[in-house]
C-alpha positions in Angstrom: 27.9 -27.0 39.6 27.3 -24.2 37.0 26.3 -26.9 34.5 23.8 -28.4 36.9 22.3 -25.0 37.6 22.0 -24.3 33.9 20.4 -27.7 33.3 17.9 -27.1 36.1 17.1 -23.7 34.5 16.4 -25.3 31.2 14.1 -27.9 32.8 12.2 -25.2 34.6 11.8 -23.2 31.4 10.7 -26.3 29.4 8.2 -27.2 32.1 6.8 -23.6 32.0 6.6 -23.8 28.2 4.8 -27.1 28.3 2.2 -25.7 30.8 1.4 -22.7 28.5 -1.8 -23.4 26.7 -1.7 -23.2 22.9 -4.5 -21.7 20.8 -4.3 -22.8 17.1 -6.0 -20.5 14.7 -6.1 -21.3 10.9 -5.7 -18.1 8.9 -5.0 -17.1 5.2 -1.4 -16.5 4.2 -1.9 -12.7 3.9 -3.4 -12.4 7.4 -0.5 -14.0 9.3 2.3 -12.7 7.1 4.8 -10.2 8.3 3.0 -7.4 6.5 -0.4 -8.6 7.7 -2.2 -7.9 11.0 -1.4 -11.4 12.4 1.9 -10.7 14.2 0.5 -7.7 16.0 -2.7 -9.5 16.9 -0.7 -12.4 18.2 1.4 -10.2 20.4 -1.6 -8.3 21.8 -3.6 -11.4 22.5 -0.8 -13.2 24.2 -0.2 -10.3 26.5 -3.7 -10.7 27.8 -4.2 -14.5 27.7 -1.1 -16.1 29.2 -1.1 -18.4 26.2 0.6 -19.2 23.0 -1.4 -18.1 19.9 -0.2 -19.9 16.8 -1.5 -19.1 13.3 -1.4 -21.9 10.8 -1.7 -20.5 7.3 -3.2 -21.7 4.0 -6.6 -22.4 2.5 -8.6 -22.2 5.6 -11.9 -23.8 4.6 -10.3 -26.3 2.3 -8.0 -27.5 5.1 -10.8 -27.7 7.6 -13.0 -29.7 5.3 -10.0 -32.1 4.6 -9.2 -32.6 8.2 -12.8 -32.8 9.5 -13.1 -33.6 13.2 -9.4 -34.4 13.3 -8.5 -30.8 12.8 -5.9 -29.2 15.0 -7.6 -25.8 14.8 -9.3 -24.3 17.8 -10.7 -21.3 15.7 -10.4 -19.9 12.2 -10.1 -16.4 10.8 -10.4 -15.1 7.3 -13.5 -16.8 6.0 -15.9 -14.5 4.0 -19.6 -14.2 3.5 -19.7 -15.8 0.1 -18.6 -19.2 1.4 -20.2 -19.3 4.8 -22.9 -21.7 3.7 -20.3 -24.3 2.6 -18.5 -23.7 5.9 -21.6 -24.0 8.0 -22.7 -27.3 6.3 -19.5 -29.0 7.5 -21.0 -29.0 11.0 -17.5 -28.2 12.4 -18.2 -24.8 13.8 -19.8 -23.8 17.1 -21.8 -20.6 18.0 -19.5 -17.7 18.7 -21.4 -16.6 21.8 -20.4 -12.9 21.4 -22.5 -9.8 21.9 -22.6 -8.3 18.4 -24.2 -5.0 19.5 -20.8 -3.3 19.1 -20.6 -4.1 15.4 -20.5 -1.1 13.1 -21.3 -2.8 9.8 -23.5 -1.1 7.3 -26.1 -3.8 7.8 -27.5 -5.7 10.7 -25.6 -8.9 11.6 -27.5 -11.8 13.2 -25.3 -14.8 12.4 -24.7 -16.8 15.6 -21.7 -18.8 14.2 -19.6 -16.5 12.1 -18.2 -13.3 13.7 -17.2 -10.3 11.5 -13.8 -8.7 12.1 -13.5 -6.4 9.0 -15.2 -5.5 5.8 -14.9 -3.7 2.5 -16.5 -3.3 -0.9 -15.4 -4.5 -4.3 -14.4 -1.6 -6.5 -12.3 -0.7 -9.6 -9.2 1.3 -8.7 -7.6 3.7 -11.1 -4.7 6.2 -11.2 -5.9 9.8 -11.5 -2.8 10.9 -13.4 -3.0 8.2 -16.1 -6.8 8.0 -16.2 -8.2 11.4 -15.1 -11.6 10.8 -16.6 -12.3 7.3 -15.2 -15.8 5.8 -15.5 -17.8 6.8 -12.5 -20.7 4.4 -12.9 -21.1 0.8 -14.0 -23.0 2.0 -17.1 -20.1 4.4 -17.9 -17.7 1.5 -17.6 -19.7 -0.6 -20.1 -19.9 2.4 -22.5 -16.2 3.2 -22.3 -14.0 2.7 -25.4 -12.6 -0.8 -25.6 -9.1 0.7 -25.4 -9.8 1.0 -21.6 -7.9 -1.9 -20.0 -9.1 -3.8 -16.9 -7.4 -6.5 -14.9 -9.7 -8.8 -12.9 -9.4 -12.0 -10.9 -10.7 -15.4 -11.7 -13.9 -16.2 -9.8 -13.0 -19.8 -9.6 -9.9 -19.2 -7.6 -10.3 -15.7 -6.1 -12.7 -14.4 -3.5 -12.5 -11.0 -5.1 -13.2 -12.5 -8.5 -16.2 -14.3 -7.1 -17.4 -11.1 -5.5 -17.2 -9.4 -8.9 -19.4 -11.8 -10.7 -21.9 -11.6 -7.8 -21.6 -7.8 -8.0 -22.5 -7.8 -11.7 -25.4 -10.1 -11.1 -26.7 -8.0 -8.3 -26.7 -4.9 -10.5 -27.8 -6.3 -13.8 -29.7 -9.5 -13.0 -30.7 -11.5 -16.1 -28.5 -9.1 -18.2 -25.3 -10.2 -16.5 -24.0 -12.3 -19.4 -24.5 -9.5 -21.9 -22.8 -7.2 -19.5 -19.8 -9.5 -19.5 -19.8 -9.6 -23.3 -19.5 -5.8 -23.2 -16.7 -5.9 -20.6 -14.8 -8.7 -22.3 -12.9 -6.5 -24.9 -11.7 -4.2 -22.1 -10.3 -7.1 -20.0 -6.6 -7.1 -20.5 -6.1 -10.3 -18.5 -7.7 -12.5 -15.8 -5.3 -13.5 -13.0 -5.6 -16.3 -10.5 -5.4 -14.0 -7.5 -5.6 -10.4 -6.3 -1.9 -9.8 -5.9 -1.0 -10.6 -9.5 -3.8 -8.2 -10.7 -2.8 -5.4 -8.5 0.8 -5.7 -9.4 0.0 -5.3 -13.1 -2.0 -2.2 -12.2 0.7 -0.6 -10.1 3.3 -1.4 -12.8 1.2 0.6 -15.2 0.0 -2.3 -17.3 -3.7 -1.6 -16.9 -5.9 1.4 -16.5 -8.2 -0.1 -13.8 -8.0 -3.1 -11.5 -10.6 -5.0 -9.5 -9.8 -4.5 -5.8 -11.5 -2.8 -2.8 -12.7 0.6 -1.8 -10.1 0.6 1.0 -7.1 -0.1 -1.4 -6.3 3.6 -1.9 -5.7 3.9 1.9 -2.6 1.8 1.6 -1.1 4.2 -1.0 -2.0 7.2 1.1 -0.6 5.9 4.4 2.3 3.7 3.3 3.4 5.7 0.2 2.0 9.2 0.6 0.5 8.6 -2.9 -2.9 10.4 -3.5 -3.2 9.3 -7.1 -5.0 6.0 -6.5 -8.8 6.2 -6.3 -11.7 3.9 -6.1 -14.4 4.6 -8.7 -17.6 4.8 -6.7 -20.6 3.7 -8.7 -24.2 4.9 -7.9 -25.5 1.4 -8.9 -23.9 0.2 -5.6 -21.0 -1.9 -4.6 -20.8 -5.5 -3.5 -20.2 -5.8 0.2 -17.7 -8.4 1.7 -17.2 -9.3 5.3 -14.4 -11.3 6.7 -15.2 -13.6 9.6 -13.9 -15.7 12.4 -15.4 -18.8 14.0 -14.9 -21.3 16.8 -14.3 -25.0 16.1 -17.0 -27.1 17.8 -14.5 -29.8 18.8 -11.8 -27.6 20.2 -9.8 -28.8 23.1 -9.5 -25.2 24.3 -13.1 -23.8 24.3 -12.5 -21.1 26.9 -9.4 -19.9 25.1 -11.2 -19.9 21.7 -14.0 -17.9 23.3 -11.5 -15.4 24.7 -10.0 -15.0 21.2 -13.4 -14.3 19.6 -14.1 -11.8 22.4 -10.8 -10.2 21.7 -11.7 -9.6 18.1 -14.4 -7.2 19.2 -12.1 -5.2 21.4 -10.7 -1.8 20.4 -7.2 -3.3 20.6 -7.9 -5.8 17.9 -10.0 -3.4 15.8 -7.4 -0.7 15.8 -4.9 -3.1 14.2 -7.2 -3.8 11.2 -7.2 -0.6 9.1 -3.5 -0.4 8.5 -2.8 -4.0 9.1 -5.4 -5.6 6.8 -6.2 -2.5 4.9 -9.9 -3.0 5.5 -12.6 -1.3 7.5 -12.9 -2.5 11.2 -16.1 -4.3 11.9 -16.6 -2.9 15.5 -15.1 0.6 15.5 -17.1 3.8 14.9 -16.0 5.9 11.9 -14.6 8.8 14.1 -12.1 6.3 15.6 -10.8 5.1 12.2 -7.4 6.5 11.0 -7.8 9.8 9.2 -7.0 8.3 5.8 -9.9 5.8 6.1 -12.3 8.4 7.4 -11.7 10.4 4.2 -12.1 7.5 1.8 -15.1 7.8 -0.6 -17.4 4.9 0.2 -20.5 3.8 -1.6 -23.9 5.0 -0.4 -25.6 1.9 -1.7 -24.4 -1.5 -0.5 -25.2 -4.7 -2.4 -25.2 -8.0 -0.6 -26.3 -11.6 -1.1 -27.2 -13.8 1.8 -25.1 -17.0 2.1 -28.0 -19.0 0.6 -28.3 -16.6 -2.3 -24.6 -16.5 -2.9 -24.3 -20.3 -2.8 -27.2 -20.7 -5.2 -25.8 -18.1 -7.7 -22.2 -19.1 -7.6 -22.2 -21.7 -10.4 -24.6 -19.6 -12.6 -22.6 -16.4 -12.3 -19.3 -18.1 -12.9 -20.7 -19.8 -16.0 -22.1 -16.6 -17.4 -18.7 -15.0 -16.9 -16.9 -18.0 -18.5 -19.2 -18.1 -21.6 -19.0 -14.4 -22.3 -15.2 -14.3 -22.0 -14.7 -17.4 -24.1 -16.5 -15.9 -27.2 
């Protein structure tokens, strides 16, 4: 009799599980990892939706393009403003339908398809103990002795690397290639991705590393380390926004809409600073964690529209490649 009761309980639990709607969201590896914001976001959203949120990780846009209309995704998160044109041209995304009046970005946001969830700016990070007199402008960086060592990321494989070549282009325009020729002797190495670069920097192998203005917050909050700083350049810093979007052919449109709406809530936004180490896209500065409120941030923000970024991508990468191959 006990066995029959146990079996009945299993059947009931299985039936309940089968009735629970599943929301599939494609996300980058870093977002859904145990040290990223994904697990906390998953728990918070499931508490309000009576659903099962499942993150599937990897190259979000590449996977969507490969799968096309056969994709299992209901929504995606982790795209960025430098690839939205390519994403938009797939025709796989639907309008997000959210009121963006709550956004606190340093520019007006009018995109009806891609919804911001956080942002930051590219910057060179340095250690104040090993480099007390770090360059404090782009021109100072160019004029620095070639013994200064930089680690950057490859723009062909890294979103931060792509942001860097666009940053140089936005500051120096037609002089970009000559700027890269000046920077080349200072570049210790070019890595495929951000984590390899940052690891070299924290291991003391390089004086400065290409990262983000928010990177020092990690060291302050997680390590109590105040020695890592972002060099804030008066020429301006390139602005990057990370985005979410709804799949047009989703089988769960209402649940996908609920997830996008959840992104703009205080619950979600409060998980971003110390979960993704970025600035929340819909939270006023006084509500940021103290370490983030105290971060030096650029007064001048540089930004290319998706059309401009797409048009400049090949040109800026080729300028970078030619200069570094000499």
